N, C-alpha and C positions, 0 to 999 in steps of 0.2 A: 858810682861812678857816674861823673854828667859830661854833658852835650852842649855843646854852646848852638842856637838856632841863629841863623841867618836874617835878618828882619829885612834886607833889601832882597833877597831871593824869596821870602813871604809875600812883598810886594810885588813882585815879579809874576807870581801865581794868583795876582787877583785878590789879595788879602789884605784887609786894613788893618793896622794897628794903632789901637787908642791904648795911651799909656796915659793912667793916671798916678796918685799920689801914692794908693797901695796897693793898684794891681793893676796888669796890663792885660786888655784885652784881643783876640785877635778874631776878627769877623770877615765872613764872606760878602765880598761886595755884589755878588748875582742875588743871594736870597735875604741879605742882611743877618743871618746865622751867626750866633756866635760857636768858634769852633772851640776854643778852649780859653781859660784864662789863668796868668802867671801871677802868683803874689809875690809882693815885694819883700825880700827877705835881706836886710841893712840896704847896699845900695843893689843889690841884685834882684832880677826878679827871675822867679823859680819855677816852675811847673811840677805839679805832684800829678805824675801820669795815672794813679792811681784814682784819682777825680774826676779822669776823662771818661770812666765807664759809667757815670750819670748821664753825660752828654750821649751817650748811646751813638757815637761816632767813631770813624777809622782817622788813619792820617791821610787826609784828602788829595795828598801830592801822589802817594804810591795807589789809593784808588783811581786817580785820572790816568795815571800810566799805565794800570793794570786795562780799565777798559780800552784804551788806545791798542794795547798789545793785542788782545782779542780781536778789536775788529781787525787788525793785520793779519791775524791768523784768518779772517775769515775773506779778506781781501786777497790772498793770497791760496785760496782752494783749499784750506785747511790743510795744512801741511803740520809737520809735529811744531813745537814752540823751540825745542833745542834745534830743529835746521832753520827759524827762523832767526833765532840766538847766535847761529855760527855764520850767516848772511852779513848779522849787524856788527858782530864782533870782529872778521875779518874784512870786514869794508869790501864784500864782493859784488854790492849792488849800488846802484845811486836814487836817492830819494826814501829809502828807510830808515825812518827815524832812529835815535838813539835811546832806545828805550828798554825796558826788563823784559824780557820774554820768558815768563815761566808758567807751567800747568801747574797752577794753584786752583783751580776747577775741571771740572769734566762737561766736553762739548757735547751735548745731547746729539748733535749729526755726527760727529767722529766716531760716537758709540754705536750709532745706528749703521753708519756706511764704513767703520773699519772694523767692528769689534770681530775678535775671533777666539778660540778656545787658548785657556794657558795651555803653553807649550809643556809636553813631557819632560822634566828635567832626566839626564844622562845619569846613569847609576855610577858612583864610586865606588861599589863594593859587587864581588860576586856573590850573588844570591844563593847561588846552587855549591855544594861540596865534591861532588863527583859525577863521572859520566852516566847516562838515563834517570838522574832525578828529575828533570823536568824536559819534555820534549814539546819544541813548537813547531806546528803544523800547518800547511795552507797549499791551495791550489790553484794552481793559474792555467786560464784558458777559457773558453776554447780557441786555439790558434786558428785563424783562417786557412792557412794551407796544414794539411796533413802531413807528417814525417814520411818517412819511407815506409815506415811500419804498419802508417796509416794511425797514428798515434795524435791524440789533438789536446791534451792537458799533460799536466804536469805537477805532480804531489811532491812538494818539499819539506824535508825533516829536518830539522836542525836541533842539535844537543845543546841545551845551556850552558853548561858549564865548557866544554870544549871549543863550541860552535862548528864542530864536524857536522856535513851536512851530508845529507842522501836527496838522492832526484829519481823518482819512477814517474813512467811514462805511459799515460791510459787512453785507452779508445774513448773512452765515457767516464762519466763522475761514479758512476756505481760500481767500477773496479776499485775504486780506494779502498773497502773493507778489506777486501782480499790481498792486496798488494799490504797496507799496513801489519795485516796479521802476520803475513809470511817474514813479515821484518822485524816484527818484534821477538819473533823466536828464533830469529839468526842472530841479531845484535844481543840478546839476553844470554845466548849461549856462549857468543864470543866475548862478553866482559865477565859472564857469570855474577851479573846482580841483575834484579827485576826494573823496571820501569816504575817509577812511582806516579807522576804525573804527565799528562799530555797537554798542551793547550792549543786551541782554535779558534776560528769564528763560527758565526752558527750556519754554516752553509750546511744545505741537505746533507752532503756527502760525509760529515763530521756528526751531525745531530741525528740520529734514527736510530732505532730500536736495537739492530744488530750490534753496532760499536756498542752503545749503551750495555748491552749484554755482555760483551766481550770485555770491556770493563770491568762490569762486577766481576765478572768470574774469575778475572786474575788480579785484581786488588788494584787498580789502575785509576787514578782521580782523574778525569776531566773537565778543564776549566775552560771557560769560555768567554770570548771577548765582549763587552758590551756593545749593542748595534750601535753603525756607524763611529763607531772607535777603532780604526785601525790601529791606532798608537797602542793600544795594550796588547796586541799581537806583533808588536815592531818589530823582534827580532827575525820573524821569518819573512816579514812584509818587507823588509829592509834585503834580506838576502836576495827574495823574488827579483827585485828592481836589481840588483846588482847581476846576477844572473841574464837575466835579459838585456842589459846593457853589454855586457861583454861578449854575450853570444851575438847580438846583433852586431856589435864592432866587427868580431873575427869574420863572421859570413859576408859582410860588405867589403871589409880587405882583400878579402880572395876571391869577390866575385862568384859566390857559389849561390846554387837556389837554394830559394828558402824552405825548401822540402828536408834540408841538411838541420833544421833548426834543433832536433830534437839530438842530434849529434855535438851541436854548437852549445848546447846547455849542459850536456853531459861533461864536455871536455872542460868548460868552464867551472863546473862545480867540482872538478877533479882539480884543477888548477890552486881555485881558490881554499880549498881544504889544507895545499901546502905554503902557500905564501902569505895570507894573511895571518897577522898576529892578532891573537887573544889580546883585547885590553884587561891591564891588570896585572896578568898571568904573565904577559910578556912572551908567548910561547905561540909556536903555528897550532890549529887546531890538529895537524896529522901528529903531532907529538903529545898533546894532551891526552889524545885518544887511543894513540899506538905506544905513546911510551918513548919513542925515539926518533930522531931527528927525519925529516923526507929528505929522499933524493932526487933532486930534479934535472941530474945530469940528461938524462935521455930524453928531456923535452923536445919536441919541435914545432915548428909555427903551423897553426893551425891551417889547413888547406893548401900547404904548402907542394910542388910536384915531389913524387916520389915514384920508383920502379920497384914492382914485385916480381920477385924472381920464379919462372914459370917452371916449376917443378912439377908439373900435373903427369899421369899417366902418360897420356900422349907422348910418343917420344917426337922429338923436335928433328926437324932437317938440320944440315951442315949447317946452313946459313939461314936458317929461320933464326925471330928475335929471341933473347934468351929470359926478357924481361917485357912486362907490359907495365905502359907510364898510367898514373892515378894521381891522387891526391889523397894527401895525406890528411884523415879526418878524426879519428878518435885516440886518444894518447891512454884511457883506460885500458884498452884491451893490450896495447903494446905493453903498456906498466905491466901486468898481469904476467904476459910472457917473460918479461924480464924478471921479475921476482923470482917467478918458476926457475927459471936458467940459472939465475946466482943464488940461490939459497943454500943454506947450508948443508952439507951431507947429515944423514942420521948418524 
């Protein structure tokens, strides 16, 4: 394949073209340097680009454009080359020359000012095959405002396979092992399988001799994420953020005091287990954990007004109010009552 070079364009770029009987020289007027030589073949001057390596030069036109493009990169505050290219191609600004803006080298200033860790790619496969094969754990707190029961921390546990989530509220970090040990016995009896692996960060509530001894005795492998790398424990880290945002939203909408945060987080966890869809498996965490579709017909808005029937031991007067006004806060307790009342007879 052969390309034709425009003599007029070479002259416009500051080159001098010298034609001789057997060859044609292209000379840079600025430094009087011969850039390349075209040999005559019959009536055509042909350039052998394999010989250009002996001159140790690059295409000067492209080189000049490259320098100008990086100059504009600096003038525009080191914005990306793709961004400058869009401005140029779509003609969105005045005064920007029609250049080729390509990132063909590394800008030291950009690396020092913008460099970040490489993002963790989302998994396209389910890495576990059954519930309790891997549990993700994390603790968030302390919360400035204690809950009604005096709790300041929340322990969040997520099953990797089903993404079913449990929340436990603690007065102090030292209560983590006690709650976790009770949880292990409960879920292992429920599913009739053993916990294989747990994953957490290096927090003192997880990295201690008591929990290590418990894991060794029960054959549980304890994996830790790398320091300052929460992405490695991203399943529960992201769950924490979702729970906090959902609880904050419900508290603000209902205009309830902040000391109801534990009830809001508990309700958020209960709802998310029944409405989220597990990626790839296309089922809710509740269905993957319980084996049946969740029923959400009894859900009520968090913080809505409700009336509680006054059926206490004290006998009411003929015209005393039969119910007390209140706010609906906790769905899980209502759910357990409904499940008990609607369960199939023995």
